[in-house]
C-alpha positions, 0 to 999 in steps of 0.5 A: 537407683531403682528402674522406677525412679530413674529419669526418663529422657524428655524426647526420644529423638536418638533412640532409633538409628537415623535414616529410618522411618520410625525416628522421624515420628517423635520429631513429627509429633514434638513439632505438632505439639510446638515442642523446641526440642523437636524443632532443634532436633529437625534443624540438626537432622535437616538444616544441611539438606535445606542450606545446600538446596537453597544455596543452589537455587540462589545466587545470593549466600544472604538469601539462601540463609534467610531461606534456611531460617524462614523454613525452620521458623515456619516448620512448627506451623507447617507441620501440623498440615502434614499428613505423611503423604511423603517422607518428612525430608521431601516435605521440608524440602518442598517448604524450601523451594517455595520460600526460594521462589521468593528469593529469585535474584540469582543462583548459587554456586553449582560447580559440581553440576556445571562441570557434569553439564560441560562435560557433555557440551562441545565447548568442554572437549579440551586438553585436560591440563587447561585447567584455567580454561575449565575454571572459566567455563565453570563460571560461564556456566553458572552465569547462564544458569542464572538467566534461566526462569526460576521454574527451569532452575528448580527443575535443573537443581533438583534433577541434575544437582541434587540428583533426585528422580523425577517423581521426587523432584515433582513432589518437591516442587509440587508440580506434575512429573511431566512438568518437571521433565519438560522444564528440565529439557528446556533448561538443558537446551537453554543453557547450551544455547546461551553458550552458543550465543556467547561464542557467537555460533 
């Protein structure tokens, strides 16, 4: 078969190694053109990050899954207003945060972040062998996080759980960086206050 007659791939999604800026461009162009192949490629690449973020923002797994579906169902339309000011992943995660704001009934499981918070908390200074106590503490911390306003939960999840920088978190939450820092400060203080109230201190 000659090079002239050899069939060409319809979308060059995998032609460039993942993690580079260039391999995002075919996806962006495909989405702007309404291409379902590009939508499938975007889903394969970013649905995991969106799902993790949604589950950490929402306590109801069904609501988190709704957020994932909403994000990608709206992505073709949303990508038409994408101008490249931020990377594509940040743009998509920002959509997820906005969608999650409509599902504010709780928070997702965030054990890793809760354990990190507990490690610096006076209630966490316990014998390492007391696993049952630590598990109970993790549950109490999750319950306390559920009582935070959604804006403070967003700041805590983005900065403490997702371990994003405050500039990146501000881009995703679409608020100034100073606002993210302020919300994170109040979230940390409120969590410790809630734990103190629970112990009658």
